[in-house]
N, C-alpha and C positions, 0 to 999 in steps of 0.2 A: 157689518162691515164698512168700513171707513170709504170716504168720498171720493179715495183718490184712483186713476187706473191701473193700480199696480193689481195682478192675480193675487188673491189669498192665498198661501199655500198652509195647512194644517199638516203636520208629521208626527208621526206618533212611535215614540222611541223604548222597545220593549226592554230594554238593556239586558241583563243577565233573567230572564224567565221566558218561558213556554216549552217544550218539546217539542219534536217535528207535527205529529199527530194536533198538541192544542194550537200549535202556529197557524197550520194550514185551516184546521178549521176557523179562526179567527178571521183570517184572508177570505175565505169562501164566505161569512158572515158579512165581513165589511163589503165585497164584490156587492152580493145582495142586496145592500141595505144602501150602499154609494153609486148604485147605478147611473142614477140623473144629477149628478155632484160635479155638473160642468164648468161651472162659477169657482172650482176651489180646487187646487191641487193639492190631493191628497198623497203621501208617501207614509210609508209603513221601512222601522228598521229592526228585522227580524236579527239572532243570534246567528253567527255566520252559520252555524251546521243546518238552519233553516230557510237557506236565502231559496235553495233552488227548489224545495218543497214549495215554500212561499210565493215566486214568480209563480208559477203553474197552476196555483190554487186563484193568481189575481190575472192570471191569463184573459187579454180582452177585456180587460175593468177600466184602464185608464189610470189607476192607480200606482203608482210607483212605486220604485223599491229602492231601500238605502243601505247601506253599510255601516256599522257602528266606530268603526275605528279602519284605519289603514297606515301602511307602513312606508316611508316616503320609494323606497327603493321597486323596481320592478319587478325582481328576484334575486336570487341568491341564498347563501348560506347563514338564512335570518330563521331558527327554528321558531315557529309558532305565531307566524306573522302572516300577515295576507295584504297582496298588493291590489293598486289599482286596475293594471290589466285583469285579474282573476274576479276583482268583483263585476268589471266591466265584465266577463266572457258569462258570471252566474247571471247576468241580467240588470243589474243594479245601473241607477240614475244618477244616483244620488251616494252622500258620504258625509255621517257628522265628523267630525273635526274638532278638536280642544276641548270636548265636554268636561265640565269641571273636575269630576271623577276622575278623568283618564287625567288631568291636570295635578289634582290633589291624592288622588290615591296613586298614580302613576308614576309620579313625579315628570309630568309631560310639560319640556318648555316654551316659552314663544317661540324659540327656534324651529322647536322639533313640529310644530304647529304649522309653520310657515312650511316646512317642508312637504308636509301632507297635503298642504293648500296648492300647492304647486305639480305635484305628482297627481293629484286628482284632477287638474286641471289640464294638464299634460296628457289625459286620456278621456277627455270630456265628459270629465263626470260633474256634477255637481256639489261642491263642498258646502255643507252646511255647517257655517264656521259659528263655534260656541264661546260667545264672553258673556264676564259676568263677577261681580265682586266678593266677597265675602262679608258674613257681619261685623266683625271685627272693622273693617275697610269702610264696610258704609256709615259706620258709626261713628266713625274716625274724620268723617267727611269726606273720601278719596274714590267716592263710587267711579264719576267721571275720570279722575285719575287712571283707574287701573284698568277700566272696561275701554276706557280712548286709545292707552298704550298698547293692550292686546290684540284692538282692530288695526292697529297700525303698524303692530310688530308681522302680523301674519298680511296684511293687504298693501303694504307701503310701497311694495316695488313689483306691484302687479299692473302691468297697461290698463288702459281705460276698458278694453272688450275684456280681458281677462275680467276686472272686477265686477262687468254687468252681468255676468256668469256666476256669482256668489248668493247665497243667500247669508245671512249674519241671523244668530239668533242669542239676544240677550236673555240671559238665565242667570238671575242673580243668586249665587252658590246658598244664602241663608233661605231660600225659597221653595228651594230643592226636597220635595219629597216630606215636607216638613209640616204641609198644612198651609204655613203663610206665602201670603201672594203679595208683590210688591202691587200697592194702588195703582190704578189704568194712569192718577198723575202720575205717579214718581216713573211709570215706566215706560208713559210717554215721554217725559222729561229725556230720559237717557234714548233713547230711539232715535229723539228729534237730535242731541248731540251726536251720536254715533251718522246720523246722515250727516249731520254739517261737517263734519269732520271729514267723510269723503268726498263732500263737495267742493273740499277746499284741494284735499288730495289726489281726485280725479275728476273734478270736473262737475258742471250740475246736470250733467246728462245722464251719467252714470247715479247721481246720488238722486235724482229723481227715479229711476226704474230702480233702485234698488230693495230689493223687500227685505226687511227684517222683522224676523218673528221675537214673538216673547215666549219664555219657557219658565217654568217654576210655581208647579203646582195647580196649572190650567184647568180645570175641572168644566160641565157644564152653566153651575151656577154663574162665575166668572168670566167666563170666554167671551160674550158678546159685547160686556162694557171693555174688556181688553182690547179686543180687537176693532172697537168702533174710534180709538184713540187715531188723529190724525197720520202717526208716524208707525203703527202697528199693523203689518201686513201679514199676520197670522197668529199660529203657536205649535212650540214644540213641544210634546205632551208625551208623561211619563208616563204615569203609573193610571191615570185616567185612559191610557191606550189601552192597556190591556184587556177592557170588556170593551165588548165589538158598541156598544151602546151608547157608552157614556162617549168614545170615544167619535159617535156618528154624531151624537149632539153638537158636538163640540166644533164638529166640519158644517153642519150647517149654520152653527151662529156665526158661522164667517161668511154665510152670503150674504 
């Protein structure tokens, strides 16, 4: 764990995986293994259909529940969508927004991501705002331009109080599910740039308290080194979160 005062967060994004019984079993395993993990905020994001079952399995565990996406409107004729009030109703305290898979596979724009962040904050849910560059953008030297522009688009109009409630997850698109990981130094550079921009836009107090997670092929083997960096406050974990043992090892690395 880095030496700052910010409580680390490790969130598991289960993506499109796990049946009801599999999701509940993983949740029970995590509850049993993480009973004493009080120094780290732990969150899991199962598929929508498993949220209620996972919430039940996590009862009294201290492990938070997240949606993987949200629609900005509270209700209406939006077939197939799930709103912030519904996520809250099922027991979520968090929701992932702007994940690169949503941006690249489903064409989500910065404008849509901003609307989702606002909707979540309006209902007292914590957005886990994902930002990150593609390999082409990194190789072209545009990493900071792309990432800071995504951060600014989603947070620029938020008040200091609203910005304090955010989690930001830097996930280089080229490192997600590829086995490639940004070096701790590269990741730290981007995290520091995000924090500096938030200081400029929302003030030093917000920037100091803001927790910025790293995502992109985080594993037990690289978690401790990544999270020891000054501006890396935890991890958004994909594949390694599907297995309770590897996820617990990453949580332990954050202490």
